[in-house]
Structures are given as C-alpha cells and as structure tokens.
C-alpha positions in Angstrom: 162.8 -86.7 -71.9 161.6 -86.2 -68.6 161.6 -82.5 -67.2 163.4 -81.7 -63.9 164.0 -78.2 -63.3 167.0 -77.6 -60.7 165.7 -77.4 -57.0 165.0 -73.7 -56.4 167.1 -73.8 -53.4 170.0 -75.3 -55.5 169.5 -72.8 -58.3 169.9 -70.0 -55.8 173.1 -71.3 -55.0 174.2 -71.2 -58.5 173.2 -67.7 -59.3 175.1 -66.9 -56.1 178.3 -68.4 -57.2 178.0 -67.2 -61.0 177.1 -63.5 -59.2 180.1 -63.6 -57.3 182.4 -64.4 -60.6 180.2 -61.8 -62.6 180.9 -59.0 -60.1 184.8 -59.5 -60.6 184.5 -58.6 -64.1 181.9 -55.5 -64.0 178.7 -57.7 -64.6 175.6 -56.9 -62.8 172.5 -58.5 -62.2 169.6 -57.2 -64.2 165.8 -57.7 -64.8 164.9 -59.9 -67.7 163.8 -57.9 -70.8 160.8 -58.7 -72.4 161.7 -59.9 -75.8 159.1 -60.8 -78.5 159.4 -64.2 -79.8 158.4 -67.7 -79.4 161.1 -68.6 -76.7 159.5 -69.5 -73.2 162.0 -68.5 -70.5 162.3 -71.0 -67.6 161.7 -69.9 -64.1 165.0 -69.1 -62.3 166.7 -67.4 -65.5 169.0 -65.0 -64.4 170.7 -62.4 -66.6 174.0 -60.3 -65.6 175.0 -57.2 -68.0 177.8 -54.7 -68.7 178.6 -52.3 -71.3 180.4 -54.9 -73.0 178.8 -58.3 -72.4 175.6 -60.2 -71.3 175.5 -63.8 -69.3 172.4 -65.4 -68.9 172.1 -68.5 -66.5 169.3 -70.7 -68.5 167.7 -73.7 -66.3 167.7 -76.8 -68.2 164.8 -79.4 -67.4 166.9 -82.7 -68.3 170.5 -83.9 -68.3 169.8 -86.3 -71.2 171.1 -85.2 -74.4 167.7 -84.3 -76.0 167.0 -82.1 -72.9 170.4 -80.5 -73.0 170.2 -79.8 -76.8 166.5 -78.6 -76.5 167.7 -76.2 -73.7 170.6 -74.9 -75.6 168.4 -74.1 -78.5 165.7 -72.2 -76.6 168.0 -70.4 -74.6 170.2 -69.4 -77.6 167.4 -68.3 -79.6 166.1 -66.2 -76.8 169.6 -64.9 -76.2 170.3 -64.1 -79.7 166.9 -61.8 -79.9 168.1 -60.1 -76.7 171.8 -59.7 -78.0 170.7 -58.1 -81.3 168.5 -55.6 -79.5 171.2 -54.7 -77.1 173.9 -54.2 -80.2 171.2 -51.7 -81.8 171.0 -49.8 -78.9 174.9 -49.7 -77.8 175.8 -49.5 -81.4 178.7 -51.9 -80.9 179.3 -55.6 -80.3 178.4 -57.1 -77.1 179.8 -60.5 -76.0 177.0 -63.4 -74.9 177.6 -65.9 -72.5 174.6 -68.6 -72.1 175.1 -70.9 -68.9 172.8 -74.0 -69.0 172.0 -75.0 -65.5 171.4 -78.7 -65.7 169.5 -80.6 -62.7 172.2 -83.2 -62.6 175.4 -84.1 -64.2 174.9 -84.7 -68.1 173.8 -88.3 -69.0 176.5 -90.5 -70.5 174.7 -90.2 -74.0 175.2 -86.4 -73.7 178.9 -86.1 -73.5 179.5 -85.5 -77.1 176.8 -83.1 -77.4 177.7 -80.9 -74.5 181.2 -80.8 -76.1 179.8 -79.9 -79.3 177.6 -77.2 -77.7 180.4 -75.8 -75.4 182.9 -75.6 -78.4 180.3 -73.8 -80.8 180.4 -70.1 -80.9 177.2 -69.8 -82.8 175.3 -66.7 -81.5 177.4 -67.1 -78.1 179.8 -68.9 -76.1 178.0 -71.6 -74.0 178.9 -73.4 -70.7 177.1 -76.2 -68.8 176.9 -76.2 -64.9 175.5 -78.7 -62.5 174.9 -79.5 -58.7 177.3 -81.8 -57.1 176.0 -85.1 -56.6 176.4 -87.7 -53.8 179.2 -89.3 -55.9 181.3 -86.0 -55.8 183.9 -85.1 -53.0 182.9 -83.9 -49.6 184.4 -80.1 -50.7 182.1 -79.9 -53.6 178.7 -80.5 -51.4 176.3 -77.8 -51.9 177.8 -76.4 -54.7 177.6 -76.2 -58.7 180.3 -77.9 -60.7 182.0 -76.2 -63.4 181.2 -72.7 -62.6 184.7 -71.8 -62.7 186.0 -74.1 -65.3 
C-alpha cells in the first residue's frame, strides 16, 4: 500500500464543499479534541459538530482496498472514542458521520470493500469521497465527487 495523502489544496476544496452542506443542517466546524488512544489523526482531518451530530472528514492515504480499510479502521476507532466522550457529556445519543477522503477514485479491487464500508453502521455512518480525475466531466473539474451522493 502506497501512502498518497490528498493534495493540501485539493483537500481544502473538499473541506469547503462539506462545510457548505454541514452549515445547511446546523453543523459547525470545530477544533479536534484530544482523544487518548492509539489512533493517529492524519493532517487535514476536520470536524463539524452540533448538539445532535458529529461529522469528521478523515483523509485516507491510499485508494486501494487495503488502504481504504486501514483508514476506515483508524478513523472509526478515533471517532468512536470521541463519540463516547460526547455522549457522556451530552447525556444523549449523538449521530456520527465519517467521511473518508481518498486521494483518487477507489481502485477496482476496492469496490466491494467500499460498498461494505458504506453499508456498515458499526460506530457511525461512513461515506467515501475523492477528487475529480482527468477522466471525469468538465463540470466536475476541481471538485470532489460523491460529496452530496
């Protein structure tokens, strides 16, 4: 598995696209809490919060099956710790949304794993996004795909 983080400028566009949608439902960007545990938080990780939900954009280092699974495991582990802490403080359930930002479209060998991840509700809902590539339409140039899918 080769680690290829999404380009900083490109990831900034993903944050902006997700931020626009989060604002519509009352989620606001917040600083990342310090969560004790063994999970390393990748650069560019961004958190949105509200009284009822948390959404985290988690940069993924690879688009192959092994990379996607590893990033989902790390992100979900970190997010689980954060959600448990948040629920203890709020004394109520908090919905969690983990958005994995891949550096490119998933590799062909990852399609079943992507489907399985997105259908799993273990800990939180999960969704994968990636920047538009050269083969995508001109209308999607400079955007991240599947942000509103």
